[in-house]
C-alpha positions as CSV (number, residue, x, y, z in Angstrom):
1,M,158.8,208.9,21.7
2,F,162.3,209.2,23.4
3,I,163.4,209.6,26.9
4,V,166.2,212.1,28.2
5,T,167.4,211.0,31.6
6,N,170.4,210.9,34.0
7,N,169.0,208.0,35.9
8,S,170.5,204.7,35.2
9,K,167.5,202.7,36.3
10,I,165.4,204.2,33.5
11,K,167.9,202.8,31.0
12,E,168.0,199.4,32.7
13,N,164.2,199.1,33.0
14,F,163.3,200.3,29.5
15,P,165.7,198.6,27.2
16,E,163.1,198.6,24.3
17,K,162.7,202.4,24.5
18,D,164.8,205.1,23.0
19,V,166.6,206.2,26.3
20,R,169.1,208.9,25.8
21,F,171.1,208.6,29.0
22,I,173.4,211.3,29.9
23,E,175.8,211.8,32.8
24,T,174.8,215.2,34.0
25,S,173.0,217.1,36.7
26,Y,169.3,217.6,37.0
27,I,169.6,221.0,35.3
28,G,171.8,219.4,32.7
29,V,169.0,217.1,31.7
30,L,166.6,220.1,31.4
31,E,169.2,221.9,29.3
32,E,169.6,218.9,27.0
33,C,165.8,218.8,26.5
34,R,165.9,222.5,25.6
35,K,168.4,221.6,22.8
36,H,166.0,219.1,21.5
37,I,163.0,221.5,21.7
38,H,165.0,224.1,19.8
39,K,165.5,221.4,17.1
40,G,161.8,220.9,16.8
41,C,161.0,218.3,19.4
42,R,158.3,218.7,22.0
43,L,157.7,217.7,25.6
44,L,155.4,214.7,26.5
45,S,155.9,214.9,30.2
46,H,156.3,218.0,32.4
47,P,159.9,218.7,33.2
48,L,159.1,219.4,36.9
49,Y,156.8,216.4,37.6
50,G,156.6,214.8,41.1
51,S,156.9,216.3,44.6
52,V,160.7,216.1,45.1
53,K,162.2,219.5,44.9
54,P,164.8,220.2,42.2
55,N,167.6,220.7,44.8
56,E,166.7,217.6,46.7
57,T,167.1,215.0,43.9
58,P,169.9,214.7,41.5
59,Y,167.8,212.7,38.9
60,R,165.5,213.9,36.2
61,T,163.8,212.1,33.3
62,V,161.8,213.8,30.6
63,I,159.8,212.1,27.9
64,M,159.8,213.9,24.5
65,S,158.8,213.4,20.9
66,E,160.0,214.4,17.6
67,G,158.1,217.4,16.3
68,E,157.5,219.4,13.1
69,G,158.7,222.9,14.1
70,L,159.2,224.9,17.2
71,D,156.7,224.0,19.9
72,F,156.2,227.3,21.8
73,Q,154.6,225.5,24.8
74,S,157.4,223.2,25.2
75,V,159.8,226.2,25.0
76,E,158.0,228.1,27.7
77,L,157.7,224.9,29.9
78,I,161.5,224.1,29.6
79,E,162.6,227.6,30.2
80,D,160.3,227.9,33.3
81,A,161.6,224.6,34.6
82,I,165.4,225.6,34.2
83,N,164.7,228.9,35.9
84,T,162.8,227.3,38.7
85,A,165.4,224.5,39.2
86,S,168.2,227.2,39.1
87,K,166.5,229.2,41.8
88,F,166.2,226.1,44.1
89,Q,169.9,225.4,43.4
90,N,170.9,228.9,44.2
91,D,169.0,228.7,47.5
92,K,170.3,225.4,48.5
93,K,172.5,223.0,46.6
94,T,171.6,219.4,46.3
95,P,173.3,217.5,49.2
96,N,176.0,214.9,48.6
97,W,173.7,212.1,49.5
98,I,174.9,208.6,50.5
99,E,174.4,205.8,47.9
100,S,171.3,204.3,49.6
101,V,169.6,207.7,49.4
102,M,170.7,208.2,45.7
103,D,169.2,204.9,45.0
104,D,166.0,205.9,46.7
105,F,165.8,208.9,44.4
106,R,166.5,206.7,41.3
107,V,163.6,204.4,42.4
108,I,161.2,207.3,42.9
109,D,162.1,208.7,39.5
110,L,161.6,205.3,37.9
111,D,158.3,204.7,39.5
112,I,156.9,208.1,38.3
113,M,158.2,207.5,34.8
114,T,156.9,203.9,34.6
115,N,153.4,205.3,35.3
116,T,153.9,208.3,33.0
117,I,155.2,206.1,30.1
118,S,152.2,203.7,30.5
119,R,149.8,206.8,30.4
120,I,151.6,208.4,27.3
121,Q,151.6,205.0,25.4
122,Y,147.9,204.7,26.1
123,E,147.2,208.2,24.8
124,Y,149.2,207.7,21.6
């Protein structure tokens, strides 16, 4: 299992995990996941989890695993996620939030991922 994220709180709170932190946008994280999927990895978490819209938060975290060949379900999910996030961005760009709001979004992402990681670890 490895984690692709642009949220520094994920890296800080999961030092024992394989966290692949990249300084990029929400869509940039999804595109990075697509690269991994095309190399045979698969999604363990849904790329559009949570109730915060893709044009509201700048942060995205996705849990993945190494795979053994192209996982077509992961391809479909990531392509749909990129298309959906792009539509939201085209309708209304993510605002330039003040730092306290940015931190709130990092905490929301961390909270969701903490629960998701616990669930995935239990299943595997």
